[in-house]
N, C-alpha and C positions, 0 to 999 in steps of 0.2 A: 436473656435479652431484655433490654429496657423497654417498658411499656410505651406505646405511642402517646406523645403528649397532645393535649388539646392546643389549638393554635389561636392566635389573634386576641387573646385576653391577657392583660397584664397580670403577673403573678401576685401582686400585692392588693388586688381588689377582692371584695367579698365573693365575687362570682368566679374567681380564678381557681376553682377546684372541680375535679370530675364529679359526676352525679353520685350522690350518696345512695348506697344500698338501703333497703328497708331496715328499720332499727334492729330487728332480730338477726339480720345478716351481717351488719357492719361490725368490723373489728375496731378496737379502741383507736388505732392510729388513723383510720379513715374518718372517724368522728372528730379526732383531734385536728386533722387537716381542715375540716370544715369550720371548726371553731376558730382556728387561727385565721382563716380567710375572712371570717366575720369581724375579727378583731385586728384588721390589717394595720390600722393606725394607732392602736392602743398598746401601751407597754405591757408585755407579758413576762419579761425577765429583767431583773436588775442585778448587777454585780459591780460592787464598788461604785464608780461613777458612770458605768456603762448601762444604757437602756436598750433593750431589744424589743421591737414591736412584733405583733403577730405576723405582719406581712414580711418583715425581715427574717424571722425564724422560718417562715414557710418557704421563702426563696432559698434559704440555706438547706432546708430539708430536700427540696426538689433537686438542687444541684448535687448534693451528696448522693442522692438516690441514683442519679445518672452516672456519677463517678463510680459508685460501687457496682452498678450493673455492668459498666465497662470492664471491670475486673473479674467478671463472671459470677458475682454474688447475686443470689435470687432465692426463690423457694427451694428449701432443702439445705441452704447454707446456714452456717452459724458464725456470727461476727462477735468477737470478744473485744472489750475495751478496757485498757488500763487508763482510767480517765480521772482528771481533776473535776471539781465542781465548776463546770464551764459551759456556757451556752452551746459551743461547738460540739461538745460531747453529747448533749441532748439531741442536737440536730442530726448527728451521725446515727444515733440509735433509732430515731424516728424514721430516718431515711432507709435504713436497712429493713426495719419492720414494714415500711410502706411497699417495698418491692418483694415482700414475702419472706425475707430471711429472719431467722431467729437471732436474738441478741442476748449478751450477758455482760454486765459490768463486773470485772474480776475484782475480788477483794485482794488485800495485800498481806499475806501471812508474814510473820517476822523473819523467818529464815529463808534463805535462797532455795534450800532443798524443798521446802514446803511449797514455795511459789512454782518451782519446776514441776513438782508432782501435780499441783493444781492445773497448770497449763496442759500437762500431758493427759490428765483425766478429762479436761474440758474438750480438747481436740478441736479447736475452732478452725474454720477455713481461712479466716483472716483475723489477725491481731492488730488492733489500732492503738497507738501510743501517742503521748503528747510530750513536749519538752520536760514537763514536770514529772513524768512517770517513766521516761525512757530507761532510767537506771534500774528499773524494777524488772526488766526483761531477763528471764533466767539465762545464764550462760549455756550455749549450745542448744537453745530452743529451736526445734524443727517445725517452724510454722511461718507462714507468709506474714510479713509485718509491713504495715503502712503507718505513716506518721501524719499528724495534724500539727503543723508548726515546723520550724527550721532548727538546724543545729543539733541533730541527733546522729551521732556517728554510726556508720554501718547500716543506716536505713535510708535507702535511696528513693523509695516510693513515697511521694508527697500527695496524700489524699486531698488535702486542702487545695493544692495547686491544680490537681486534676478536676476538682469540683468547680474551681473558679472559671475554668474554660467551658463549663456546661451552660446550656440555656436554662432560664429560670421559669419555664412554662410548667404547668401542672403535670404530675405523674399519677396515673391511675393506680389505685391500691391493688396489689397482687396477693396480699395476705388472705388466707382462708381460715375460717374459724377452727378447723380441726388440725391445722398445721402447728408444729412446734413454734412457739412465739417468743417467750421471755424466760430466762433463767435468773432466779434471784438467789443470792448466796446466803448461807447460814453464817453465824458468827465465827465458826471455826474454833470455839473454845476447847474442843477435845482433839484438835489436830488439824489436818487439812480441811478447809471449809467444804461443805457439801453444797451443790447447786440444785435447788428444787426447780423443776421445769414445769411450765404451763403451756397449754395450747393457747392460741389467740383467744379462744372462747373463754377459757378460765381466767386469763389475765384481764380480758375486757370486763368480766363480771367483778373482778377485784377492784378495778379503778373507775368504772363507769357508774359511779354512785352519786347521790345528791351532794352538791357543793355550791355554796353561794357565789354569785358573780362578783361580789366585793371582797372575796377572800384574798388575803395577802399572806402567803405562806413563807416563813423563813426556813430555809434548808441549809443546815451546816453539818450534816452527816454525809458520809461517802455514798455515792450513787449506788454502790454495790448492794446496799441493804434497803431499808424502807424508804430512803429518800426518793428514789425514782418513782415509787408508788405515790407518795405525797405530791410530787410534782405533777404526775399525770392526772390525779384526781383534781388538783387545783386548776390546771389548764383546761381540762375537759369541762369543768364547771364555769369557765369564763373568768377565773381569777388570775392573779399574777403571783410570781415567785421571786423572792430575794435570795440570792446565792452567796454563801460564804464557804471558804475552803475547809474550815474545821470549826469545832466548838471552842470558844473562849468566852468566859463570862462577860468580860468588858465589851468585846466585839458584839456579843449577842445583845446586850443591853443597848449599845449604840444603834444596832440595826433596828431593834424594836421601836426605838424613839424616832430614828431618822426615816425609816421606811414605812412607818405606821403599820407594823406587822399585826395581823389579827390572829394568826395561828402559828403555833410553835410546837415541835415534838422533841422531847428529850428522853434519854434513858435516865433512870433514877439517880445515878451518881452525878450526872450533869445538872439535874433539877436541884439537887441539894447544894451543889457548888454555886449555882446561880442565885438561889434564894439567900445564901449566907454572904454574898458579896456586899461589901459596905456601900457600893454605889446604888443598890436597889432603892433605898429610901428617897434618893434625890432624882430619880429618873421618872420621866413621864411614860408610863406603861399603859395609859388609858385606852390605847387602840387594841390591846390584847383581849381577845374574846375566849381563846382556848389555849391552854398550855397542857398538852397531853404528855403523860409519862407512861413508860412501859417498864415492867419489872415488879417484883413483889417482895423485895428484900427489906424495905423500910417499914418500921412499926407505925401504927396509926398516929402516934404523937408527932413524928417527923412530917407526916403528910398534913396534919393540921397546922403545923408550923409553916409549911410551904404556902398554905392558903392565907395564913395571917400575913406573911411577908409579901406575897405576890398578888393577893386579891382573890375574889371568887371566880377564878378562871381555870383552876387546876382540874384536870380530867385524868382518868386512868383507863388504859386499855389492856386487854389480854390477847395475845396472838403470837405468831411466829412466821418466819418466811415461808414455811411449808403450808400453813393453814390460813394465812391471812389474819385479819382481825376477827376475833371470836366474840368478844364482849366489850361493852363500854360503860364506864361510870362517868357520866357527864359532870360538869361543874356543879349543877344543882344537886346531884346525888352525892358528890364529894363533900358537900357542905352539911349533909344530914348528920345529926348529932348522935345517932345510936351507935353502939359499939361495933356491930357487924359491918357497917358501911365503911368504917375506917380501914379495913383490910380487904374490902370487896373489890372484885374486878368488874362489877356492874352486871347489867342484864345482857343476855345473849342477843346478838344482833339478828335482824330479820334475815331469813334464808339460811341461817346456820343451825345445824343439828348437832347436839352433843349428847353423849351417853357416858356412863361410868361402869367400869369393870372391876370386880373384886379380884383379890389375889388368886383365887381358884379358877378364874376365867369366866365366871358367870356375871351377867349384867346386874348391876346394883340399882336400887332406887336412887333418884337424884338427891334426896335428903341424906341418904347414907353416904353416897359418894364413893369414889375410888379412882382408878386410873382413867384419865380423861381421853376420850376418842371424839374426833370431830369430823363432820362431813358438811361440805358447802360447795356451791358452784364456783367459788373463788379459790378453792383449795388446789394446791399443786397436784400435778398428775404423777409425780415421782421424783427420783433423784437422777440427774443427768449422768449417764454412763456409770451408774453405781447400782446394778441389779441386786446385789446382796443387801445393801442398806434399804433399797426401795422395797424389797420383799418383806423386810422386817417392820418397816414403818407404815407402809400403805397396804392395808388389807381389806379386800372386798368393799372398796370405796370409802373406807374410813382411815383417817390418819391417827396413828398412835402417838400422842403428844409426849408421853413420858412424864407428865405432870399428874399430881394428885389433886382432887378437888371435890366439891360438893355444891349443891344448891341450898342457900339459906332460907330462912322463913319468909323473906321478902322476894323470893325468886331471883336472887342475885347469885352470881358465881363466886365462890370462894376458892382461891388457889392455896393449897396446903403444903406444897413442896414437890420434890422430884421423887418419882417411884424408886429410883436407884438409891436415894438417901433414906428411904423409909426404914425405921427400926421396929420390928415386930416383937412385942413383949407378951409372953404368956401370962395370963392372970387367973385362969381357971382351966382345968382339963378341957380340951377340945374347943376353947374359946380364945380369941386373940384380940388385941387392939393395936392401932397404929399410933405411935408416939407423935406428938405435935411439934412443930418447929416453925421458924420464920423462913419464908422463901424469898 
């Protein structure tokens, strides 16, 4: 059932939101609604030549919330989206979360069989597609499908048309902290992607973190991965987001210059493709404050070259969809000249606990290192509908990362590789060492 709206207050004013619960009770989407209400006339999203204000996004969220509720979606439901990087895809997810439903942006495995298996394992109550993604629906999928946009053969339910007929007045937040809230996909490099699930409490801890009001985040990665987290962090902090459909070095440089981007996130192959593009030298990148990369495959020489090409803005993080961000090497740390900082993943973030385990199962000293285990309020609660994998990776409140690491002399985390890739070499009877490699 759709929550009763408040009446007589226009939806685009800063007062047009239900009363906020106390800070420790409010889920991220409730806080986001209030932030958008305060930014009713300010631009919060940009895509190409289209600008969306906080008030416009809020109206869209309220209307989609009522449309979803009319379809029987609410607490206990799971809404999956095959979505492009588009403001409407954000509005639908926020709307579903606002009425208490869990949401997941589905990744796109290369094969139709893997996509079918992913959808079967996810088992959503409603699948929402767009004209750009309709062809990705697996043949014979047994799930209720709605579309945002026209021209999709075989899909009669138009969620956008249903939403357009709804009133734009506020909708009270029905989400509760301990409800299933958000499912974030893994990369799927080893097969069908896994979805790590979080309660609203865990997801709120993940995204309700300090972020400057003048932050302008460029997002050019799929929503299914870290992009949704970066968007939520930025909007909750009062900043704005520029959206692009995919990574392209020229388009990225254009956007940084045109949109005055302050923050950008890239995986390492994208970072090196960007820094080696011949246009870098002639572009105005002065607005950029942080270009964060994730991954550890690059030697320190390449990272130093990235700083030389792009300026003192390069930062490095360590984390994963299951455990969130664990450590950060900020631009100032990236500039440090000592050898260890060149391959470091930085200092452990506040609220994150980390420990290391030896091959024999005993806990190792941080300086000795071993297999990395992580615990934090923002960590995922498990894998959606995968109890076998969940039991193996999530043990007694700790996530087994599968990475090897240690803490160096400056209390920074060093990532040494994958446990599965380790080569154990005997050097004396009853003593072993682990061979080193680049990760």
